[in-house]
C-alpha positions as CSV (number, residue, x, y, z in Angstrom):
1,X,21.5,-3.0,11.6
2,X,20.3,-1.0,9.8
3,X,17.0,-0.7,7.5
4,X,16.4,-0.5,4.2
5,X,13.6,2.2,2.5
6,X,12.8,1.9,-1.2
7,X,13.0,4.3,-3.0
8,X,10.1,5.8,-3.3
9,X,9.4,5.8,-7.1
10,X,8.5,3.9,-10.1
11,X,8.4,5.0,-13.8
12,X,9.8,8.1,-12.9
13,X,7.0,9.4,-10.5
14,X,7.1,10.4,-7.0
15,X,5.1,7.8,-4.5
16,X,3.1,11.0,-3.1
17,X,2.6,12.8,-6.2
18,X,0.8,9.5,-7.4
19,X,-1.2,9.9,-3.8
20,X,-1.6,13.3,-3.8
21,X,-3.9,13.8,-6.9
22,X,-7.6,15.7,-5.0
23,X,-9.5,15.6,-8.0
24,X,-9.5,11.9,-6.9
25,X,-8.9,10.3,-10.3
26,X,-6.1,7.7,-10.9
27,X,-4.0,7.7,-13.7
28,X,-2.3,4.9,-15.1
29,X,1.3,6.0,-14.0
30,X,-0.3,6.8,-10.7
31,X,-1.6,3.6,-10.4
32,X,2.7,1.8,-11.5
33,X,3.9,3.3,-8.9
34,X,1.4,1.9,-6.9
35,X,1.6,-1.5,-7.7
36,X,5.4,-1.2,-8.2
37,X,5.8,0.0,-4.1
38,X,3.7,-3.5,-3.1
39,X,6.5,-5.6,-5.2
40,X,9.2,-4.1,-2.3
41,X,6.7,-5.1,0.4
42,X,6.9,-8.7,2.2
43,X,3.7,-10.9,1.6
44,X,2.8,-10.4,4.8
45,X,3.0,-6.4,4.5
46,X,0.8,-6.7,1.8
47,X,-1.4,-8.3,3.2
48,X,-1.7,-6.2,5.8
49,X,-2.2,-3.5,3.1
50,X,-4.4,-5.2,1.0
51,X,-6.5,-5.4,3.9
52,X,-6.1,-1.9,5.4
53,X,-7.7,-1.1,2.1
54,X,-11.1,-2.9,2.1
55,X,-11.2,-0.9,5.0
56,X,-10.3,-3.4,8.3
57,X,-8.7,-1.5,11.3
58,X,-5.9,-3.5,13.2
59,X,-7.5,-6.1,15.7
60,X,-9.6,-6.5,12.6
61,X,-6.3,-7.5,10.2
62,X,-4.9,-9.0,13.1
63,X,-8.0,-11.8,13.5
64,X,-7.9,-12.1,9.7
65,X,-4.4,-13.1,10.1
66,X,-3.8,-14.7,13.2
67,X,-2.1,-12.6,15.3
68,X,-1.9,-9.6,17.2
69,X,-3.0,-6.1,16.6
70,X,0.5,-5.6,17.7
71,X,2.1,-7.7,15.3
72,X,-0.5,-5.7,12.7
73,X,0.9,-2.1,14.4
74,X,4.2,-2.4,14.0
75,X,3.5,-3.7,10.6
76,X,2.0,-0.7,9.4
77,X,5.2,1.9,11.4
78,X,7.3,-0.5,9.2
79,X,5.5,-0.2,6.0
80,X,5.0,3.2,6.8
81,X,9.3,3.6,6.7
82,X,10.0,1.7,3.8
83,X,7.5,3.3,1.6
84,X,8.7,6.9,3.0
85,X,5.0,8.0,3.7
86,X,5.0,9.9,7.4
87,X,1.5,9.6,8.3
88,X,-1.3,7.1,9.2
89,X,-3.1,8.7,6.5
90,X,-1.1,9.0,3.7
91,X,-1.3,5.0,4.5
92,X,-3.9,4.4,4.4
93,X,-5.1,6.5,1.1
94,X,-1.6,4.5,-0.3
95,X,-3.9,1.0,0.9
96,X,-6.7,2.4,-0.8
97,X,-5.2,3.4,-3.7
98,X,-2.5,0.5,-4.1
99,X,-5.9,-1.7,-3.7
100,X,-8.1,-0.5,-6.1
101,X,-4.8,-0.7,-8.9
102,X,-4.9,-4.2,-8.4
103,X,-7.8,-5.1,-8.5
104,X,-8.6,-3.0,-11.8
105,X,-5.4,-4.3,-13.2
106,X,-6.7,-7.7,-12.3
107,X,-10.1,-7.8,-13.7
108,X,-8.8,-6.3,-16.7
109,X,-6.0,-9.0,-17.2
110,X,-8.5,-11.6,-16.9
111,X,-10.9,-9.4,-19.4
112,X,-8.7,-10.4,-21.7
């Protein structure tokens, strides 16, 4: 049984391009790409990304979710594969930026 990777593109912009900004700025299309790719993950995987984006370790995430550290490590590898991210650094950067993008979007919607 093969696994299916999601297309790491949304709104015509590749995920790696959204992650690759060196100036630290996040444009609206970058944020849209990050949020769109989150939709392809399971709720548990989104929880792991959110907690990772808040700086939590695998052990801390495991404790918060009531699972083993190896289960979190396996899910992190699965998330990397699904999103086409090659390294843990890319996953961590994605998690931080996606968490910021989602939280900024939530704040904007509450202000409307």
